[in-house]
C-alpha positions in Angstrom: 105.2 116.6 106.0 107.0 119.9 105.6 105.3 121.9 102.8 107.4 125.0 103.1 109.4 125.9 100.0 113.0 124.9 99.8 115.5 127.7 100.3 116.8 129.3 97.1 120.4 128.6 96.4 122.8 131.5 96.1 119.9 133.9 96.9 120.4 137.2 95.1 120.6 140.4 97.1 118.9 143.4 95.5 121.3 146.3 94.7 119.0 148.6 96.7 119.8 146.6 99.8 123.5 146.6 99.1 123.7 150.3 98.7 121.8 150.8 102.0 124.3 148.5 103.8 126.0 149.7 106.9 129.0 147.5 106.6 131.2 145.6 104.2 129.8 142.2 103.3 131.6 139.0 102.1 130.1 136.5 99.7 127.5 138.7 98.1 125.5 137.3 95.2 123.6 139.6 92.8 122.3 139.8 89.3 121.5 142.6 86.9 122.0 144.2 83.5 125.2 146.0 82.5 124.7 149.7 82.0 128.3 150.5 81.0 131.5 148.5 80.8 135.0 150.1 80.7 138.5 148.8 81.1 141.9 150.3 81.9 145.2 149.5 83.7 144.4 145.9 84.4 140.9 146.5 85.8 137.4 146.5 84.4 134.5 148.5 85.8 130.9 147.3 85.2 128.0 149.5 86.1 125.2 147.0 87.1 121.5 147.8 87.7 118.8 145.4 88.7 115.8 147.8 88.7 115.4 147.7 92.5 116.5 151.3 92.7 117.6 154.2 90.6 121.3 153.8 91.4 123.6 151.2 89.9 126.4 149.4 91.7 129.9 149.5 90.4 131.4 146.0 89.9 135.2 146.0 89.9 137.0 143.1 88.1 140.7 143.0 88.9 142.8 141.6 86.1 144.4 139.1 88.5 141.1 137.9 89.7 139.6 134.6 88.5 136.6 136.6 87.4 138.7 138.4 84.8 138.5 135.4 82.5 134.7 135.5 82.6 134.2 139.1 81.3 134.8 138.3 77.7 131.7 139.2 75.7 130.2 141.2 78.5 129.0 144.6 77.2 126.3 147.1 77.7 122.9 145.3 77.9 124.3 142.0 79.0 122.6 140.1 81.9 125.1 138.7 84.4 125.3 137.1 87.8 128.2 138.3 90.1 129.6 136.9 93.3 132.1 138.9 95.4 132.6 141.2 98.3 130.9 144.5 99.0 133.7 146.9 100.0 134.0 150.7 100.6 134.6 152.5 97.3 137.6 154.9 97.0 135.8 156.6 94.1 133.9 159.9 94.7 130.1 159.8 94.6 129.6 156.2 95.7 129.9 154.6 99.0 130.2 151.0 98.0 131.4 148.8 95.2 131.5 145.1 94.6 134.9 143.4 94.2 134.1 140.5 91.9 135.2 137.0 92.6 133.2 135.3 89.9 131.0 136.4 87.0 128.5 134.4 85.0 127.1 135.6 81.7 123.4 134.8 81.5 122.5 136.7 78.4 124.7 138.5 76.0 123.9 141.7 74.1 125.4 142.4 70.7 126.6 145.8 69.3 123.0 146.5 68.0 121.7 146.8 71.5 119.9 150.2 71.2 120.6 151.5 74.7 124.4 152.0 74.3 124.4 155.7 75.0 123.6 157.3 78.4 120.8 159.4 77.2 118.1 159.0 74.5 115.2 161.1 73.5 111.8 160.1 74.9 110.5 159.9 71.3 113.2 157.3 70.5 112.5 155.3 73.6 108.8 155.1 72.7 109.8 153.1 69.6 111.5 150.5 71.8 108.8 150.2 74.5 110.0 146.6 75.2 113.5 147.9 76.2 112.8 151.4 77.6 112.2 150.1 81.2 116.0 149.6 81.4 116.7 153.3 80.9 117.1 155.6 83.9 114.0 157.7 83.0 111.6 154.8 82.6 113.0 152.8 85.5 112.1 155.8 87.7 108.7 156.2 86.1 107.6 152.6 86.7 109.0 152.4 90.2 106.9 155.5 91.0 103.9 153.9 89.2 104.3 150.8 91.3 104.5 152.8 94.5 101.4 154.9 93.8 99.4 151.9 92.6 100.0 150.4 96.0 99.1 153.7 97.7 95.7 153.8 95.9 94.7 150.6 97.5 96.3 151.5 100.8 94.3 154.8 101.0 90.9 153.3 100.3 91.4 150.1 102.3 92.5 152.1 105.4 89.2 154.0 105.1 87.0 151.0 104.8 86.2 151.2 101.1 85.4 147.9 99.3 87.4 147.2 96.2 85.1 146.2 93.4 86.3 144.9 90.0 83.9 146.4 87.5 83.5 144.8 84.0 85.8 145.5 81.1 83.2 144.3 78.6 80.0 146.3 78.9 76.8 147.3 77.0 76.8 150.7 78.7 78.6 153.9 77.6 78.9 155.9 80.8 80.0 159.1 79.2 77.6 159.0 76.3 80.5 159.8 73.9 80.0 156.8 71.7 83.8 156.3 71.4 83.9 152.7 72.4 85.9 149.8 71.1 83.4 147.2 69.8 83.5 143.6 71.2 81.9 141.2 68.8 82.1 137.7 67.4 80.1 138.6 64.3 81.7 138.3 60.9 82.9 141.9 60.1 82.5 141.3 56.3 79.1 139.7 56.4 77.3 140.4 59.7 73.7 139.2 60.1 71.3 141.9 59.2 67.7 142.7 60.2 65.9 145.5 58.3 69.2 146.7 56.9 70.9 147.0 60.4 73.3 144.8 62.2 71.4 142.2 64.2 73.3 142.6 67.4 71.0 140.2 69.1 72.7 137.4 67.3 76.1 138.5 68.7 77.8 136.6 71.6 76.2 138.7 74.3 72.9 139.2 72.5 73.4 143.0 72.2 76.0 145.6 71.2 78.9 145.6 73.6 82.3 147.3 73.9 85.3 147.9 76.1 84.4 150.0 79.1 85.0 153.8 79.3 84.3 153.9 83.1 83.4 151.6 86.0 81.3 154.4 87.6 77.8 153.1 86.9 78.5 149.6 88.3 80.4 151.2 91.3 77.2 153.2 92.0 75.3 149.9 92.2 77.8 148.5 94.7 77.7 151.7 96.8 74.0 151.0 97.4 75.0 147.8 99.1 78.4 148.5 100.7 78.3 152.3 101.2 81.9 153.1 100.2 83.5 151.4 97.2 86.2 152.1 94.7 87.3 150.7 91.3 90.9 150.8 90.0 91.3 149.2 86.6 91.7 149.7 82.8 89.4 151.8 80.7 89.3 152.4 77.0 88.5 155.2 74.6 88.4 154.8 70.8 89.3 158.4 70.3 91.4 159.1 67.3 93.7 161.5 69.1 97.5 161.8 69.0 97.9 164.5 71.7 100.2 164.2 74.7 97.2 163.7 77.0 95.4 160.9 75.2 95.9 157.1 75.0 93.3 154.5 74.0 93.9 152.4 77.1 94.5 153.8 80.6 93.7 153.2 84.2 91.0 154.9 86.3 90.5 155.4 90.0 86.8 155.8 90.8 85.5 155.9 94.4 81.8 156.0 95.1 80.2 156.9 98.4 76.7 156.4 99.6 75.2 159.0 102.0 77.4 161.7 100.5 76.9 165.0 98.8 79.2 167.2 96.6 81.1 168.7 99.5 81.9 165.2 100.8 83.1 164.4 97.3 85.4 167.4 97.3 86.8 166.5 100.7 87.6 162.9 99.7 89.3 164.1 96.5 91.4 166.5 98.4 92.4 164.0 101.0 93.2 161.4 98.4 95.3 163.6 96.2 97.3 165.0 99.1 97.8 161.4 100.4 99.2 160.3 97.0 101.6 163.2 96.8 102.8 162.6 100.4 103.3 158.9 99.7 105.5 159.8 96.6 107.6 162.3 98.6 108.1 159.8 101.4 108.7 156.7 99.4 110.1 157.7 96.0 112.7 160.3 97.0 115.6 159.0 94.8 113.4 158.8 91.7 111.7 162.2 92.3 115.2 163.8 92.6 115.9 162.5 89.1 112.7 164.0 87.8 113.4 167.2 89.6 116.9 167.4 88.1 116.2 166.2 84.6 112.5 166.4 83.8 110.8 169.3 85.6 112.9 171.8 87.6 111.2 172.6 90.9 109.1 169.5 90.9 109.8 168.6 94.5 109.0 172.1 95.6 105.8 172.0 93.6 104.7 168.8 95.3 105.6 170.1 98.7 103.6 173.3 98.2 100.5 171.2 97.2 100.8 169.1 100.4 100.5 172.3 102.5 98.1 174.2 100.2 94.5 175.2 101.0 92.1 173.8 98.5 89.6 176.6 97.7 86.1 176.1 96.3 84.3 178.4 93.9 81.3 178.0 91.7 81.6 177.8 87.9 79.6 181.1 87.7 82.1 182.8 90.0 85.0 181.3 88.1 83.7 182.6 84.7 83.1 186.1 86.2 86.5 186.4 87.7 88.2 185.2 84.5 86.2 187.7 82.5 87.2 190.5 84.8 90.9 189.5 84.8 91.6 191.3 81.5 93.5 188.3 80.2 93.3 187.8 76.5 92.5 184.1 76.3 92.8 182.1 73.1 89.4 180.3 73.6 86.1 182.2 74.1 84.9 182.5 77.7 81.3 182.9 78.5 78.7 181.3 80.8 77.7 177.9 79.4 81.0 177.0 77.8 83.3 174.5 79.2 86.5 175.8 80.8 89.7 175.2 78.7 93.1 174.3 80.1 94.3 177.9 79.8 91.3 179.1 81.8 91.8 176.4 84.5 95.5 177.2 84.8 94.9 181.0 85.0 92.4 180.3 87.8 94.9 178.2 89.8 98.1 180.1 89.1 96.9 183.8 88.9 93.6 184.1 90.7 93.6 181.5 93.5 97.4 180.8 93.7 96.8 177.2 94.4 94.5 174.2 93.9 90.7 174.9 93.6 87.5 173.0 93.2 85.1 174.5 90.6 81.6 173.3 91.3 78.0 173.6 90.0 78.6 173.5 86.2 75.9 174.1 83.6 73.9 171.0 83.1 74.2 171.0 79.3 78.0 170.5 79.4 77.9 167.7 81.9 76.9 164.0 82.0 73.3 162.8 82.4 73.9 161.2 85.8 74.9 164.3 87.7 72.4 165.7 90.3 70.4 168.6 89.1 70.6 171.7 91.3 67.5 173.7 92.4 68.3 176.5 90.0 67.2 174.3 87.1 70.3 175.1 85.0 73.3 173.7 86.9 74.3 170.3 88.3 76.3 169.3 91.4 79.5 168.6 89.6 83.1 169.4 90.6 86.5 169.6 88.9 89.6 169.7 91.0 92.2 172.1 89.3 95.9 172.2 90.2 98.6 174.7 89.1 100.5 173.8 85.9 98.0 171.2 84.8 94.4 172.4 85.3 91.7 169.8 85.8 93.0 166.6 87.2 89.9 165.1 89.0 86.3 165.2 87.9 83.3 164.1 89.9 79.8 164.9 91.0 76.9 164.1 93.3 74.9 161.6 91.4 71.2 162.0 90.6 69.4 159.8 93.1 65.9 160.8 92.2 64.2 158.4 89.8 61.9 160.9 88.1 64.7 163.5 87.6 67.1 160.9 86.2 64.5 159.4 83.9 63.6 162.9 82.5 67.3 163.8 82.0 68.0 160.5 80.1 65.1 161.3 77.8 66.5 164.8 77.2 69.9 163.6 76.1 68.5 160.6 74.1 69.5 157.7 76.2 67.1 154.8 75.8 65.6 154.0 79.2 65.7 150.3 78.5 69.4 150.3 78.0 70.0 151.4 81.6 67.0 149.9 83.3 69.1 148.4 86.0 70.7 151.8 86.7 67.2 153.3 87.1 66.3 150.3 89.3 68.7 151.4 92.0 66.8 154.7 92.1 63.5 152.8 92.6 64.6 150.6 95.5 66.5 152.0 98.4 68.0 155.1 96.7 70.1 157.5 98.7 72.3 160.5 98.0 75.7 159.4 96.7 78.7 160.9 95.1 82.0 160.0 93.5 84.8 161.1 91.2 87.2 159.8 88.6 91.0 160.3 88.4 93.0 159.0 85.5 96.0 157.2 87.1 98.3 158.3 84.2 97.3 161.9 84.7 98.2 161.6 88.4 101.6 160.1 87.4 102.3 162.9 84.9 101.7 165.5 87.7 103.9 163.7 90.3 106.8 162.8 87.9 106.7 165.9 85.7 106.5 163.8 82.6 104.7 165.7 79.9 103.4 162.9 77.7 100.9 160.3 78.9 102.6 157.7 76.6 105.6 157.9 79.0 103.9 156.9 82.2 102.2 153.8 81.0 104.2 150.6 80.3 102.8 149.9 76.8 100.9 152.9 75.3 98.0 152.1 73.0 97.5 155.0 70.5 96.0 155.2 67.0 98.1 152.9 64.8 100.2 151.6 67.6 99.6 148.3 69.5 102.9 146.7 68.6 104.3 145.8 72.0 
């Protein structure tokens, strides 16, 4: 019995493949959405795009062709199927065009279709998130996002990392920020109470749970069994922020390595970031050219410089000293013990170092509880990777593998030991030095595309007051 699928009738050829063709082709079948439709002197021109590439293909409908009777009602936004011949185009700026022999209207679009014009503001396009992928800008954004999502897995799989799917629902707040979305089946109006407090033990999971802010803690557990692992999935922050750098739902890339220290962590972060930039340059050239021309002038040059740049390393203490001696009048105060702000990070990369830099060994009191304590008693083995024009883009650390040190630190910051007993257990049985980092996928996309608002590099942004689409 032959179980192979039957061949698809009239198989559609992607426009990307047609534009790359080396010869004229008869009997082509394609489908797509009409970007523009214009008529004149017995001929109609349809600009057709199917999302397979940035460019559209011009469909020419001669007034004497049988296809001419099929174009009634076809306007901008319509979805059509076209059959015809791919021929050399006499028009400047395009190599090929399709001479239509037949057109079939699959889905019409009326005059209210909101993408009638060539260009719209990004603010307007955010209000129609269900349609904005059809625009040039967002078509380019999401093709790049697709390419880089594939590259994330390719990078780690080629290096023997195990992909682990960490939980979305968790009882642990990795960052200790308390800004988690609650997951509960309790009646919000009349929850069960015990001594005046919500009786979370009666909830579905028997304790207070929420949407994860990070998969790091669980990745650490897997690293003590598989050595090198990574997570790549959605994370959530219930932060009431409307800045261009915050959304409530975003994707995180989080590798974790056993038998590794902070320097190993920096090396992996540098190798990974360079790999992603190279992958974009080699595989997303057409879309990057659009971003370079329309979004961020000099983008391709910026990316090329980063690929060839030397990634410097300096301590937090050295960074603060050099910033203080620079004579620059910063808007935010700068002294040892305070976290670096974006203006400080950018000045470091653009004026002092002249390229990317890792700042390491931060004060313990401004970093998370799980970071390994240094011998000086006041800093931890943390690192931030800073790049020009953006500042911090990757954050990581060597993790505290010593049970007594971790237990003491958790007590200092008020984390109940019982709530993370399993996390302490992996320090009791077979602990080893290990390190990892986190990179927000959307932050990476903003850097590579030049898009300035995180809402514009995620398909359906979740922000305060907005979960419509």
